[in-house]
Phi, psi and omega in degrees: 000134180256141179261126178272137179248127180289114183288344180272357182293134183291136177237135180294117180273106183293344179296332179294337183266349184285135178231071186297335183278353179247111182299147181300317180302325180295318180295318182294323184273353183229089183294325181296319177297317180297318179295321179296318179294322179295320177298320179296321180294320180295330183282349179292136177303323180297320179294319180299313180295320182297313181297316180299316180298314181296318180293319178296317180292329178296326180282318189273337188248021178300315181292323179297319179296322178295320179295318178298323179296319179293320180297321182294333179282350180263015172106017175292150178301139180289158179277355177223159183302144179290147174223153182288122182292143177276159178303326180295318182290332179290326182277342184281131179295140182292141177273123182300138180287349180282352180300319180300316181294318180296320179297318180293325178294319178297321179295325182291336179281340179282159176285126177280134183297130181291131180236001175237131178229130185301321182251024181091168181295132182298159177290156175303147183302324180298319179293322179296316181294322178296319178293319179300317180298317181294317180296311183295324179296318180294316182288327180294338179295346184266010168094142180295322184292339179275359180071023181055044177265144178240131179283154182303322182295333182267001186278348182301320182297318178296319181301319181280312189280322182267317187267348181056046179235157175301149185297333181282009169264001188296317181294319179298314179295317180302313181292325178299315182292324179273014179055039177061016174280154186275065174252141181260001180233153182224138178271157180293324181293321179296317179294314181300314181299318181293312187291323182276314183292330175280357179057037180278350183299321184255004181287151172288163187296325178299318180293321178299312181298316179299315182296320183286325187274325189285153175287144185302328185273356182246157176245036177200166178258139176249176179303315185297334183295338181270349183300314183302316182287327180288323178288330173291323175298317179297327181283331192246340185280130181297333180284352180240009184299328183292350180269359187300330182263009179232077183301330179296317179290327175299316180295317180292322178298311180299317178301314183296317178298317180296317179300320179291322177302314181288331177299313185275329189259318184276078186290337178287342176071020182260006180076016180226112179270118178273167178298322179298317179295318181296321179290322186278320186244001188262006183299317179297321178296313182295320176298321179293323177297316178295320182294316183292336178287337181256337187265121178288328179271098187293339181287351177276350177265088198288312195294324186240315197254359183299124178290323180300318178294318176300313183298320179296315180297314183294320179294321177298317179296318182297322179291324181281337179277078189294327181264006174055039176255012179062032175222149180239135177260174185300315183297332179284321182293335177302330182280357182300136177060036180059050178060042182285331187267155176277158177296324184293321180287325177294320175303316181295321179298319183279354169286347181064021176290315178291330179195134177290137178287148178270347179292151180271359183257126181298132177074018179234142181255127179279175178296321177300317178297322180293319178299319178298315180296312182297320179297319177293326183285323185269341181233065187292342181276349177292146183302315177300327179291317179299319179294320180299309185285330175298319178296326178294316184280333184284088187292325184262001175070024180265009175067019173224152179254122183253172179304317182300315182291320178295321180292321181303315183280329182284336181305318181290324176299315180299317179297321180292322178297319179295321179293330179275000179077020179272156177292121184288147174246110189285159191300319182301320178291317182290329179296316177299319180296317182293320179291327175293324180294316186272329182052061185291157180294322178253131185288348184266346182200170182239132181252171177298322179297321177299318181294319180294333182273001182243139176277356181256013184296327178297315179292329177302312181287323177300325179300330186272330187212355177241097187293322182299310181288328179295316182290337180290329188240000183295142179231118178216000000 
């Protein structure tokens, strides 16, 4: 009689358990590491399917295993070569093969440890209790007769001390907990349930900001998502108090800050900031948010929130927008910085190769496009700026800058110096200087990586198309 073996029967693959890169002594001495690795193994889809299959078969095939045991005792060929039994083995009582099934059945009756959590692994119980105590203590200060309700105006302290967020996020958080209903009071239980059940207690700050700002149906941030926190900043920051009676300037200030946020953080340039982008490129933004929350002089927060920088940008745009239609044409941009730029670089900007314009009018630059351009011009060492200007100079689109391309743009600079009666610096000399500044890996061309690795990349680009800045720092 031949015994058929079901080839579809699940077999525990021990390879899934092997961790050759982690030495055994390390695992033995570090229980937390072992538990973490075990949790990772449990989270694998293969592990989940394997465990489920084994438990189901343990329940359904108990009788089959018993039958196989009986058949094997009736003279079926053994699955391993016969060996002469020792006297000890003859005297030892046989272990029932049903023990394995019984053990698996017992295991199936136990609770399997949860390894998937919708909002991530919960915080340790000790941390939760500490947070609960802090929340209840803050809300209890408002009196038993008030039902431990907290008004929206008083919620700023909770936002900073409990949630570790800038105070100008308080309204956004308040509305999130109240499901955007127009209530001005919040209970301690509602806040506790939201903060703990959403597992925001242990999230990094980027995740907290992303969760609070984004719309529930989207998995990215848009321009509009930043409006609530910026308008709260305008209402509450002492450095912006003078704008309260000028709503137009408030709107332009908020727009400018948002455009700069997307310039530095939204590297894909699609107008949608993902959580990954915010975590990878948003550290400077988050640090600036914390700084502006503590700093009364808003002009000291340079990269995003400085009012002086906004005012300078807006005034430049207003001066170049001669017909006041909130659009700038090529001939107007030539006048930027007292004619600092060359015609050739302005032509490249208006080809929209470095960045597509958001304006709906052909050959016209909107205020958002202008903010993007000015930020690239004034902060040339930032990675988005380096990418922007490389695309401008890279005439053939091969992502490297060659001698021919550098000469094409420098020719106009040389001509302008001659027209101004300045001593000309000829291309061969300037080429050696530029390569010395960047020190590229390959002597024949310059790549984006070369530019990112040099602190002189800003002067490199000024040499090619901004005569005013080039003449300020040139050394010969």
